[in-house]
All heavy atoms as TSV, in Angstrom:
chain	resi	resn	atom	element	x	y	z
A	1	MET	N	N	-45.187	10.757	-17.035
A	1	MET	CA	C	-44.322	9.623	-17.000
A	1	MET	C	C	-44.995	8.455	-17.771
A	1	MET	O	O	-46.122	8.183	-17.577
A	1	MET	CB	C	-44.020	9.223	-15.548
A	1	MET	CG	C	-43.059	8.073	-15.449
A	1	MET	SD	S	-42.487	7.938	-13.743
A	1	MET	CE	C	-41.202	6.796	-14.009
A	2	SER	N	N	-44.205	7.846	-18.603
A	2	SER	CA	C	-44.781	6.720	-19.380
A	2	SER	C	C	-44.743	5.412	-18.656
A	2	SER	O	O	-44.060	5.277	-17.649
A	2	SER	CB	C	-44.020	6.600	-20.706
A	2	SER	OG	O	-42.727	6.103	-20.458
A	3	TRP	N	N	-45.572	4.473	-19.070
A	3	TRP	CA	C	-45.688	3.227	-18.364
A	3	TRP	C	C	-44.476	2.304	-18.633
A	3	TRP	O	O	-44.146	1.509	-17.761
A	3	TRP	CB	C	-46.953	2.474	-18.934
A	3	TRP	CG	C	-48.236	3.096	-18.417
A	3	TRP	CD1	C	-48.903	4.101	-19.026
A	3	TRP	CD2	C	-48.920	2.786	-17.250
A	3	TRP	NE1	N	-50.020	4.381	-18.317
A	3	TRP	CE2	C	-50.041	3.607	-17.197
A	3	TRP	CE3	C	-48.673	1.855	-16.216
A	3	TRP	CZ2	C	-50.961	3.576	-16.149
A	3	TRP	CZ3	C	-49.610	1.810	-15.176
A	3	TRP	CH2	C	-50.707	2.646	-15.170
A	4	LEU	N	N	-43.844	2.439	-19.748
A	4	LEU	CA	C	-42.758	1.521	-20.066
A	4	LEU	C	C	-41.394	2.159	-19.850
A	4	LEU	O	O	-40.335	1.560	-20.160
A	4	LEU	CB	C	-42.851	1.133	-21.530
A	4	LEU	CG	C	-44.122	0.386	-21.936
A	4	LEU	CD1	C	-44.165	0.116	-23.437
A	4	LEU	CD2	C	-44.213	-0.949	-21.171
A	5	GLY	N	N	-41.350	3.338	-19.226
A	5	GLY	CA	C	-40.047	3.942	-19.008
A	5	GLY	C	C	-39.603	4.782	-20.190
A	5	GLY	O	O	-40.419	5.276	-20.947
A	6	ARG	N	N	-38.307	4.922	-20.282
A	6	ARG	CA	C	-37.721	5.793	-21.293
A	6	ARG	C	C	-37.806	5.136	-22.700
A	6	ARG	O	O	-37.586	3.910	-22.811
A	6	ARG	CB	C	-36.274	6.091	-20.927
A	6	ARG	CG	C	-35.611	6.992	-21.885
A	6	ARG	CD	C	-34.194	7.326	-21.368
A	6	ARG	NE	N	-33.483	7.954	-22.448
A	6	ARG	CZ	C	-32.181	7.944	-22.516
A	6	ARG	NH1	N	-31.452	7.305	-21.655
A	6	ARG	NH2	N	-31.601	8.565	-23.548
A	7	LYS	N	N	-38.114	5.915	-23.701
A	7	LYS	CA	C	-38.128	5.440	-25.063
A	7	LYS	C	C	-36.725	5.521	-25.665
A	7	LYS	O	O	-36.066	6.498	-25.557
A	7	LYS	CB	C	-39.108	6.242	-25.964
A	7	LYS	CG	C	-40.536	6.034	-25.598
A	7	LYS	CD	C	-41.399	6.755	-26.601
A	7	LYS	CE	C	-42.843	6.562	-26.334
A	7	LYS	NZ	N	-43.723	7.313	-27.233
A	8	PHE	N	N	-36.337	4.390	-26.326
A	8	PHE	CA	C	-34.993	4.385	-26.975
A	8	PHE	C	C	-35.205	4.366	-28.459
A	8	PHE	O	O	-36.118	3.621	-28.947
A	8	PHE	CB	C	-34.248	3.167	-26.517
A	8	PHE	CG	C	-33.849	3.161	-25.108
A	8	PHE	CD1	C	-34.602	2.469	-24.160
A	8	PHE	CD2	C	-32.774	3.879	-24.652
A	8	PHE	CE1	C	-34.288	2.461	-22.838
A	8	PHE	CE2	C	-32.408	3.906	-23.338
A	8	PHE	CZ	C	-33.175	3.229	-22.396
A	9	PRO	N	N	-34.484	5.140	-29.226
A	9	PRO	CA	C	-34.659	5.238	-30.651
A	9	PRO	C	C	-34.025	4.048	-31.387
A	9	PRO	O	O	-33.207	4.241	-32.329
A	9	PRO	CB	C	-33.997	6.565	-31.029
A	9	PRO	CG	C	-32.917	6.718	-30.000
A	9	PRO	CD	C	-33.448	6.114	-28.752
A	10	ALA	N	N	-34.320	2.879	-30.998
A	10	ALA	CA	C	-33.779	1.696	-31.671
A	10	ALA	C	C	-34.659	1.299	-32.865
A	10	ALA	O	O	-35.858	1.164	-32.743
A	10	ALA	CB	C	-33.692	0.520	-30.679
A	11	PRO	N	N	-34.010	1.063	-34.002
A	11	PRO	CA	C	-34.810	0.619	-35.128
A	11	PRO	C	C	-35.272	-0.822	-34.979
A	11	PRO	O	O	-34.475	-1.709	-34.540
A	11	PRO	CB	C	-33.829	0.717	-36.311
A	11	PRO	CG	C	-32.517	0.586	-35.695
A	11	PRO	CD	C	-32.584	1.204	-34.331
A	12	VAL	N	N	-36.490	-1.126	-35.249
A	12	VAL	CA	C	-37.073	-2.451	-35.060
A	12	VAL	C	C	-37.463	-3.056	-36.376
A	12	VAL	O	O	-37.022	-4.162	-36.696
A	12	VAL	CB	C	-38.296	-2.395	-34.133
A	12	VAL	CG1	C	-38.920	-3.769	-34.031
A	12	VAL	CG2	C	-37.912	-1.909	-32.744
A	13	ALA	N	N	-38.242	-2.335	-37.174
A	13	ALA	CA	C	-38.741	-2.861	-38.416
A	13	ALA	C	C	-37.664	-2.969	-39.526
A	13	ALA	O	O	-37.622	-3.912	-40.294
A	13	ALA	CB	C	-39.901	-2.027	-38.949
A	14	LYS	N	N	-36.738	-2.030	-39.547
A	14	LYS	CA	C	-35.720	-1.999	-40.597
A	14	LYS	C	C	-34.802	-3.228	-40.532
A	14	LYS	O	O	-34.620	-3.834	-41.619
A	14	LYS	CB	C	-34.978	-0.686	-40.506
A	14	LYS	CG	C	-34.094	-0.393	-41.707
A	14	LYS	CD	C	-33.533	0.990	-41.663
A	14	LYS	CE	C	-32.788	1.332	-42.902
A	14	LYS	NZ	N	-32.223	2.656	-42.905
A	15	PRO	N	N	-34.220	-3.602	-39.455
A	15	PRO	CA	C	-33.341	-4.799	-39.501
A	15	PRO	C	C	-34.125	-6.109	-39.516
A	15	PRO	O	O	-33.572	-7.172	-39.778
A	15	PRO	CB	C	-32.539	-4.685	-38.200
A	15	PRO	CG	C	-33.296	-3.842	-37.317
A	15	PRO	CD	C	-34.105	-2.904	-38.163
A	16	MET	N	N	-35.453	-6.107	-39.290
A	16	MET	CA	C	-36.229	-7.299	-39.273
A	16	MET	C	C	-36.920	-7.619	-40.607
A	16	MET	O	O	-37.549	-8.644	-40.679
A	16	MET	CB	C	-37.279	-7.191	-38.172
A	16	MET	CG	C	-36.722	-7.105	-36.765
A	16	MET	SD	S	-35.947	-8.609	-36.238
A	16	MET	CE	C	-37.403	-9.603	-35.983
A	17	TRP	N	N	-36.730	-6.781	-41.632
A	17	TRP	CA	C	-37.446	-6.986	-42.873
A	17	TRP	C	C	-37.191	-8.345	-43.514
A	17	TRP	O	O	-38.110	-8.900	-44.120
A	17	TRP	CB	C	-37.249	-5.827	-43.852
A	17	TRP	CG	C	-35.861	-5.779	-44.476
A	17	TRP	CD1	C	-34.765	-5.111	-44.102
A	17	TRP	CD2	C	-35.497	-6.531	-45.677
A	17	TRP	NE1	N	-33.716	-5.351	-44.910
A	17	TRP	CE2	C	-34.160	-6.214	-45.912
A	17	TRP	CE3	C	-36.139	-7.371	-46.543
A	17	TRP	CZ2	C	-33.465	-6.727	-46.994
A	17	TRP	CZ3	C	-35.438	-7.905	-47.622
A	17	TRP	CH2	C	-34.133	-7.585	-47.830
A	18	PRO	N	N	-35.987	-8.938	-43.432
A	18	PRO	CA	C	-35.818	-10.260	-44.077
A	18	PRO	C	C	-36.680	-11.316	-43.377
A	18	PRO	O	O	-37.168	-12.268	-44.059
A	18	PRO	CB	C	-34.337	-10.584	-43.885
A	18	PRO	CG	C	-33.682	-9.284	-43.637
A	18	PRO	CD	C	-34.686	-8.426	-42.983
A	19	PHE	N	N	-36.872	-11.186	-42.106
A	19	PHE	CA	C	-37.705	-12.156	-41.349
A	19	PHE	C	C	-39.193	-11.982	-41.745
A	19	PHE	O	O	-39.932	-12.962	-41.841
A	19	PHE	CB	C	-37.528	-12.025	-39.881
A	19	PHE	CG	C	-36.064	-12.307	-39.450
A	19	PHE	CD1	C	-35.183	-11.273	-39.227
A	19	PHE	CD2	C	-35.618	-13.604	-39.352
A	19	PHE	CE1	C	-33.907	-11.533	-38.856
A	19	PHE	CE2	C	-34.320	-13.864	-38.961
A	19	PHE	CZ	C	-33.461	-12.819	-38.737
A	20	TYR	N	N	-39.622	-10.749	-41.918
A	20	TYR	CA	C	-41.000	-10.507	-42.329
A	20	TYR	C	C	-41.244	-11.070	-43.714
A	20	TYR	O	O	-42.299	-11.713	-43.958
A	20	TYR	CB	C	-41.331	-8.999	-42.319
A	20	TYR	CG	C	-41.216	-8.345	-40.939
A	20	TYR	CD1	C	-40.788	-7.029	-40.854
A	20	TYR	CD2	C	-41.506	-8.990	-39.780
A	20	TYR	CE1	C	-40.693	-6.403	-39.631
A	20	TYR	CE2	C	-41.380	-8.400	-38.542
A	20	TYR	CZ	C	-40.991	-7.075	-38.488
A	20	TYR	OH	O	-40.873	-6.486	-37.280
A	21	VAL	N	N	-40.323	-10.846	-44.642
A	21	VAL	CA	C	-40.504	-11.314	-45.996
A	21	VAL	C	C	-40.477	-12.824	-46.039
A	21	VAL	O	O	-41.307	-13.479	-46.717
A	21	VAL	CB	C	-39.398	-10.725	-46.924
A	21	VAL	CG1	C	-39.409	-11.385	-48.308
A	21	VAL	CG2	C	-39.572	-9.218	-47.020
A	22	SER	N	N	-39.534	-13.456	-45.295
A	22	SER	CA	C	-39.455	-14.911	-45.313
A	22	SER	C	C	-40.707	-15.514	-44.690
A	22	SER	O	O	-41.197	-16.587	-45.059
A	22	SER	CB	C	-38.210	-15.387	-44.614
A	22	SER	OG	O	-38.191	-14.988	-43.274
A	23	GLY	N	N	-41.270	-14.899	-43.662
A	23	GLY	CA	C	-42.520	-15.340	-43.053
A	23	GLY	C	C	-43.671	-15.321	-44.023
A	23	GLY	O	O	-44.471	-16.269	-44.094
A	24	LEU	N	N	-43.753	-14.269	-44.861
A	24	LEU	CA	C	-44.810	-14.167	-45.865
A	24	LEU	C	C	-44.593	-15.250	-46.907
A	24	LEU	O	O	-45.600	-15.836	-47.393
A	24	LEU	CB	C	-44.812	-12.784	-46.503
A	24	LEU	CG	C	-45.329	-11.649	-45.603
A	24	LEU	CD1	C	-45.194	-10.320	-46.308
A	24	LEU	CD2	C	-46.738	-11.874	-45.202
A	25	VAL	N	N	-43.344	-15.515	-47.325
A	25	VAL	CA	C	-43.073	-16.548	-48.317
A	25	VAL	C	C	-43.489	-17.922	-47.769
A	25	VAL	O	O	-44.111	-18.708	-48.463
A	25	VAL	CB	C	-41.610	-16.531	-48.701
A	25	VAL	CG1	C	-41.216	-17.755	-49.565
A	25	VAL	CG2	C	-41.292	-15.247	-49.490
A	26	ILE	N	N	-43.158	-18.200	-46.501
A	26	ILE	CA	C	-43.522	-19.498	-45.905
A	26	ILE	C	C	-45.030	-19.632	-45.822
A	26	ILE	O	O	-45.578	-20.664	-46.140
A	26	ILE	CB	C	-42.883	-19.610	-44.527
A	26	ILE	CG1	C	-41.359	-19.682	-44.654
A	26	ILE	CG2	C	-43.409	-20.821	-43.751
A	26	ILE	CD1	C	-40.813	-20.867	-45.372
A	27	LEU	N	N	-45.740	-18.550	-45.399
A	27	LEU	CA	C	-47.198	-18.595	-45.324
A	27	LEU	C	C	-47.798	-18.826	-46.708
A	27	LEU	O	O	-48.774	-19.602	-46.818
A	27	LEU	CB	C	-47.743	-17.327	-44.682
A	27	LEU	CG	C	-47.542	-17.158	-43.174
A	27	LEU	CD1	C	-47.998	-15.821	-42.694
A	27	LEU	CD2	C	-48.256	-18.280	-42.456
A	28	TYR	N	N	-47.286	-18.189	-47.729
A	28	TYR	CA	C	-47.797	-18.394	-49.065
A	28	TYR	C	C	-47.586	-19.871	-49.509
A	28	TYR	O	O	-48.439	-20.466	-50.125
A	28	TYR	CB	C	-47.107	-17.465	-50.050
A	28	TYR	CG	C	-47.519	-17.643	-51.459
A	28	TYR	CD1	C	-48.773	-17.191	-51.925
A	28	TYR	CD2	C	-46.729	-18.319	-52.378
A	28	TYR	CE1	C	-49.153	-17.399	-53.238
A	28	TYR	CE2	C	-47.114	-18.514	-53.702
A	28	TYR	CZ	C	-48.305	-18.029	-54.090
A	28	TYR	OH	O	-48.724	-18.218	-55.387
A	29	GLY	N	N	-46.407	-20.426	-49.220
A	29	GLY	CA	C	-46.103	-21.791	-49.565
A	29	GLY	C	C	-46.982	-22.791	-48.817
A	29	GLY	O	O	-47.479	-23.758	-49.483
A	30	VAL	N	N	-47.252	-22.576	-47.573
A	30	VAL	CA	C	-48.087	-23.497	-46.844
A	30	VAL	C	C	-49.519	-23.367	-47.312
A	30	VAL	O	O	-50.229	-24.398	-47.442
A	30	VAL	CB	C	-48.007	-23.127	-45.323
A	30	VAL	CG1	C	-49.088	-23.843	-44.523
A	30	VAL	CG2	C	-46.640	-23.495	-44.787
A	31	ASN	N	N	-49.998	-22.158	-47.643
A	31	ASN	CA	C	-51.308	-22.000	-48.172
A	31	ASN	C	C	-51.494	-22.723	-49.527
A	31	ASN	O	O	-52.494	-23.381	-49.777
A	31	ASN	CB	C	-51.675	-20.532	-48.266
A	31	ASN	CG	C	-53.095	-20.290	-48.726
A	31	ASN	OD1	O	-53.966	-21.079	-48.372
A	31	ASN	ND2	N	-53.304	-19.255	-49.505
A	32	SER	N	N	-50.493	-22.572	-50.337
A	32	SER	CA	C	-50.558	-23.199	-51.678
A	32	SER	C	C	-50.535	-24.693	-51.551
A	32	SER	O	O	-51.289	-25.444	-52.256
A	32	SER	CB	C	-49.349	-22.755	-52.543
A	32	SER	OG	O	-49.418	-21.409	-52.740
A	33	ALA	N	N	-49.737	-25.269	-50.640
A	33	ALA	CA	C	-49.678	-26.694	-50.478
A	33	ALA	C	C	-50.972	-27.188	-49.913
A	33	ALA	O	O	-51.455	-28.256	-50.278
A	33	ALA	CB	C	-48.498	-27.043	-49.546
A	34	ALA	N	N	-51.578	-26.492	-48.960
A	34	ALA	CA	C	-52.844	-26.900	-48.371
A	34	ALA	C	C	-53.948	-26.884	-49.443
A	34	ALA	O	O	-54.799	-27.804	-49.450
A	34	ALA	CB	C	-53.222	-26.004	-47.215
A	35	ASN	N	N	-53.968	-25.927	-50.302
A	35	ASN	CA	C	-54.956	-25.880	-51.357
A	35	ASN	C	C	-54.749	-27.044	-52.353
A	35	ASN	O	O	-55.726	-27.591	-52.804
A	35	ASN	CB	C	-54.909	-24.535	-52.043
A	35	ASN	CG	C	-55.480	-23.415	-51.264
A	35	ASN	OD1	O	-56.254	-23.626	-50.341
A	35	ASN	ND2	N	-54.989	-22.211	-51.538
A	36	LEU	N	N	-53.533	-27.331	-52.662
A	36	LEU	CA	C	-53.266	-28.455	-53.567
A	36	LEU	C	C	-53.696	-29.800	-52.938
A	36	LEU	O	O	-54.273	-30.652	-53.590
A	36	LEU	CB	C	-51.785	-28.493	-53.957
A	36	LEU	CG	C	-51.351	-27.465	-54.982
A	36	LEU	CD1	C	-49.877	-27.498	-55.200
A	36	LEU	CD2	C	-52.069	-27.654	-56.258
A	37	MET	N	N	-53.364	-29.985	-51.657
A	37	MET	CA	C	-53.722	-31.198	-50.987
A	37	MET	C	C	-55.218	-31.312	-50.820
A	37	MET	O	O	-55.778	-32.435	-50.797
A	37	MET	CB	C	-52.977	-31.305	-49.661
A	37	MET	CG	C	-51.518	-31.607	-49.820
A	37	MET	SD	S	-50.724	-31.938	-48.270
A	37	MET	CE	C	-50.380	-30.310	-47.682
A	38	GLY	N	N	-55.926	-30.202	-50.597
A	38	GLY	CA	C	-57.359	-30.217	-50.419
A	38	GLY	C	C	-58.075	-30.613	-51.687
A	38	GLY	O	O	-59.212	-31.131	-51.675
A	39	GLY	N	N	-57.500	-30.318	-52.865
A	39	GLY	CA	C	-58.080	-30.680	-54.102
A	39	GLY	C	C	-57.588	-32.030	-54.649
A	39	GLY	O	O	-57.937	-32.396	-55.804
A	40	ALA	N	N	-56.848	-32.803	-53.863
A	40	ALA	CA	C	-56.362	-34.076	-54.316
A	40	ALA	C	C	-57.504	-35.085	-54.428
A	40	ALA	O	O	-58.594	-34.907	-53.877
A	40	ALA	CB	C	-55.283	-34.601	-53.318
A	41	GLU	N	N	-57.236	-36.121	-55.124
A	41	GLU	CA	C	-58.246	-37.167	-55.415
A	41	GLU	C	C	-58.758	-37.774	-54.110
A	41	GLU	O	O	-59.943	-38.119	-53.975
A	41	GLU	CB	C	-57.675	-38.247	-56.317
A	41	GLU	CG	C	-58.688	-39.199	-56.832
A	41	GLU	CD	C	-59.644	-38.562	-57.805
A	41	GLU	OE1	O	-59.219	-37.632	-58.566
A	41	GLU	OE2	O	-60.824	-38.955	-57.829
A	42	GLU	N	N	-57.874	-37.912	-53.159
A	42	GLU	CA	C	-58.249	-38.597	-51.887
A	42	GLU	C	C	-59.335	-37.745	-51.122
A	42	GLU	O	O	-60.204	-38.331	-50.456
A	42	GLU	CB	C	-57.011	-38.770	-51.030
A	42	GLU	CG	C	-57.224	-39.517	-49.728
A	42	GLU	CD	C	-55.947	-39.718	-48.927
A	42	GLU	OE1	O	-54.863	-39.376	-49.450
A	42	GLU	OE2	O	-56.055	-40.232	-47.839
A	43	TYR	N	N	-59.230	-36.456	-51.172
A	43	TYR	CA	C	-60.082	-35.557	-50.415
A	43	TYR	C	C	-61.107	-34.794	-51.229
A	43	TYR	O	O	-61.812	-33.936	-50.756
A	43	TYR	CB	C	-59.257	-34.524	-49.608
A	43	TYR	CG	C	-58.359	-35.164	-48.597
A	43	TYR	CD1	C	-56.974	-35.214	-48.862
A	43	TYR	CD2	C	-58.858	-35.771	-47.476
A	43	TYR	CE1	C	-56.112	-35.830	-47.935
A	43	TYR	CE2	C	-58.003	-36.411	-46.564
A	43	TYR	CZ	C	-56.655	-36.418	-46.814
A	43	TYR	OH	O	-55.813	-37.020	-45.906
A	44	LYS	N	N	-61.190	-35.161	-52.506
A	44	LYS	CA	C	-62.121	-34.436	-53.415
A	44	LYS	C	C	-63.606	-34.578	-52.997
A	44	LYS	O	O	-64.351	-33.614	-53.062
A	44	LYS	CB	C	-61.953	-34.922	-54.844
A	44	LYS	CG	C	-62.678	-34.085	-55.855
A	44	LYS	CD	C	-62.535	-34.651	-57.238
A	44	LYS	CE	C	-61.108	-34.393	-57.776
A	44	LYS	NZ	N	-60.975	-34.751	-59.186
A	45	ASN	N	N	-63.958	-35.731	-52.507
A	45	ASN	CA	C	-65.374	-35.986	-52.142
A	45	ASN	C	C	-65.584	-35.974	-50.625
A	45	ASN	O	O	-66.652	-36.460	-50.172
A	45	ASN	CB	C	-65.855	-37.286	-52.715
A	45	ASN	CG	C	-65.841	-37.252	-54.250
A	45	ASN	OD1	O	-66.154	-36.226	-54.830
A	45	ASN	ND2	N	-65.463	-38.321	-54.869
A	46	ASP	N	N	-64.628	-35.508	-49.847
A	46	ASP	CA	C	-64.715	-35.507	-48.394
A	46	ASP	C	C	-65.765	-34.397	-47.991
A	46	ASP	O	O	-65.638	-33.269	-48.451
A	46	ASP	CB	C	-63.372	-35.185	-47.812
A	46	ASP	CG	C	-63.355	-35.428	-46.312
A	46	ASP	OD1	O	-64.410	-35.704	-45.681
A	46	ASP	OD2	O	-62.268	-35.307	-45.706
A	47	PRO	N	N	-66.720	-34.715	-47.165
A	47	PRO	CA	C	-67.732	-33.663	-46.793
A	47	PRO	C	C	-67.106	-32.593	-45.903
A	47	PRO	O	O	-67.723	-31.488	-45.779
A	47	PRO	CB	C	-68.799	-34.447	-46.030
A	47	PRO	CG	C	-68.155	-35.728	-45.649
A	47	PRO	CD	C	-67.074	-36.029	-46.655
A	48	ARG	N	N	-65.963	-32.810	-45.330
A	48	ARG	CA	C	-65.327	-31.784	-44.513
A	48	ARG	C	C	-64.506	-30.804	-45.391
A	48	ARG	O	O	-63.966	-29.841	-44.829
A	48	ARG	CB	C	-64.427	-32.423	-43.472
A	48	ARG	CG	C	-65.197	-33.228	-42.447
A	48	ARG	CD	C	-64.226	-34.033	-41.600
A	48	ARG	NE	N	-63.545	-34.960	-42.430
A	48	ARG	CZ	C	-62.577	-35.806	-42.026
A	48	ARG	NH1	N	-62.142	-35.729	-40.774
A	48	ARG	NH2	N	-61.981	-36.656	-42.839
A	49	ASN	N	N	-64.351	-31.060	-46.638
A	49	ASN	CA	C	-63.576	-30.201	-47.509
A	49	ASN	C	C	-64.309	-28.891	-47.743
A	49	ASN	O	O	-65.444	-28.919	-48.274
A	49	ASN	CB	C	-63.360	-30.947	-48.829
A	49	ASN	CG	C	-62.357	-30.220	-49.721
A	49	ASN	OD1	O	-61.992	-29.108	-49.441
A	49	ASN	ND2	N	-61.931	-30.894	-50.782
A	50	PRO	N	N	-63.745	-27.749	-47.359
A	50	PRO	CA	C	-64.487	-26.478	-47.519
A	50	PRO	C	C	-64.737	-26.101	-48.995
A	50	PRO	O	O	-65.663	-25.367	-49.272
A	50	PRO	CB	C	-63.572	-25.447	-46.864
A	50	PRO	CG	C	-62.299	-26.143	-46.531
A	50	PRO	CD	C	-62.461	-27.597	-46.721
A	51	ALA	N	N	-63.962	-26.624	-49.921
A	51	ALA	CA	C	-64.185	-26.302	-51.306
A	51	ALA	C	C	-65.432	-26.993	-51.882
A	51	ALA	O	O	-65.999	-26.526	-52.808
A	51	ALA	CB	C	-62.925	-26.703	-52.130
A	52	VAL	N	N	-65.813	-28.052	-51.231
A	52	VAL	CA	C	-66.991	-28.830	-51.699
A	52	VAL	C	C	-68.292	-28.330	-51.093
A	52	VAL	O	O	-69.354	-28.492	-51.634
A	52	VAL	CB	C	-66.779	-30.347	-51.348
A	52	VAL	CG1	C	-67.978	-31.177	-51.755
A	52	VAL	CG2	C	-65.548	-30.845	-52.004
A	53	LYS	N	N	-68.209	-27.606	-50.010
A	53	LYS	CA	C	-69.423	-27.169	-49.295
A	53	LYS	C	C	-70.343	-26.216	-50.122
A	53	LYS	O	O	-71.499	-26.215	-49.943
A	53	LYS	CB	C	-69.067	-26.497	-47.972
A	53	LYS	CG	C	-68.542	-27.453	-46.948
A	53	LYS	CD	C	-68.309	-26.772	-45.627
A	53	LYS	CE	C	-67.813	-27.799	-44.663
A	53	LYS	NZ	N	-67.664	-27.278	-43.336
A	54	ASN	N	N	-69.728	-25.480	-51.007
A	54	ASN	CA	C	-70.494	-24.516	-51.810
A	54	ASN	C	C	-71.073	-25.106	-53.080
A	54	ASN	O	O	-71.783	-24.438	-53.796
A	54	ASN	CB	C	-69.666	-23.293	-52.159
A	54	ASN	CG	C	-69.269	-22.525	-50.913
A	54	ASN	OD1	O	-69.982	-22.536	-49.890
A	54	ASN	ND2	N	-68.120	-21.845	-50.950
A	55	GLN	N	N	-70.748	-26.371	-53.379
A	55	GLN	CA	C	-71.274	-26.994	-54.550
A	55	GLN	C	C	-72.534	-27.768	-54.253
A	55	GLN	O	O	-72.789	-28.180	-53.145
A	55	GLN	CB	C	-70.209	-27.928	-55.149
A	55	GLN	CG	C	-68.955	-27.219	-55.609
A	55	GLN	CD	C	-67.866	-28.220	-56.073
A	55	GLN	OE1	O	-68.084	-29.396	-56.000
A	55	GLN	NE2	N	-66.795	-27.668	-56.532
A	56	ALA	N	N	-73.298	-27.999	-55.293
A	56	ALA	CA	C	-74.568	-28.761	-55.145
A	56	ALA	C	C	-74.269	-30.215	-54.943
A	56	ALA	O	O	-73.299	-30.762	-55.532
A	56	ALA	CB	C	-75.444	-28.547	-56.372
A	57	PRO	N	N	-75.009	-30.901	-54.088
A	57	PRO	CA	C	-74.735	-32.340	-53.880
A	57	PRO	C	C	-75.098	-33.157	-55.153
A	57	PRO	O	O	-76.030	-32.826	-55.826
A	57	PRO	CB	C	-75.658	-32.723	-52.714
A	57	PRO	CG	C	-76.704	-31.662	-52.699
A	57	PRO	CD	C	-76.104	-30.431	-53.255
A	58	ASN	N	N	-74.340	-34.197	-55.347
A	58	ASN	CA	C	-74.578	-35.077	-56.506
A	58	ASN	C	C	-75.420	-36.271	-56.097
A	58	ASN	O	O	-74.918	-37.187	-55.439
A	58	ASN	CB	C	-73.228	-35.570	-57.116
A	58	ASN	CG	C	-72.397	-34.435	-57.643
A	58	ASN	OD1	O	-72.980	-33.402	-58.025
A	58	ASN	ND2	N	-71.107	-34.587	-57.689
A	59	HIS	N	N	-76.723	-36.233	-56.397
A	59	HIS	CA	C	-77.579	-37.373	-56.065
A	59	HIS	C	C	-78.096	-38.034	-57.311
A	59	HIS	O	O	-78.366	-37.568	-58.357
A	59	HIS	CB	C	-78.787	-36.881	-55.258
A	59	HIS	CG	C	-78.368	-36.454	-53.857
A	59	HIS	ND1	N	-78.133	-37.354	-52.886
A	59	HIS	CD2	C	-78.245	-35.262	-53.334
A	59	HIS	CE1	C	-77.846	-36.702	-51.793
A	59	HIS	NE2	N	-77.887	-35.421	-52.046
């Protein structure tokens, strides 16, 4: 006997594909916007900026 009871042959992934695709598009857009804002003039020299951490300090 299974823990969850009887298995029903209901399709899950097939009708949900538009939501999966739109989720990936939204994540890509948010990532692109965050990368653009992280490279903006205001945050270019911020020590908390992860893009600056791998560069040599300018003294």
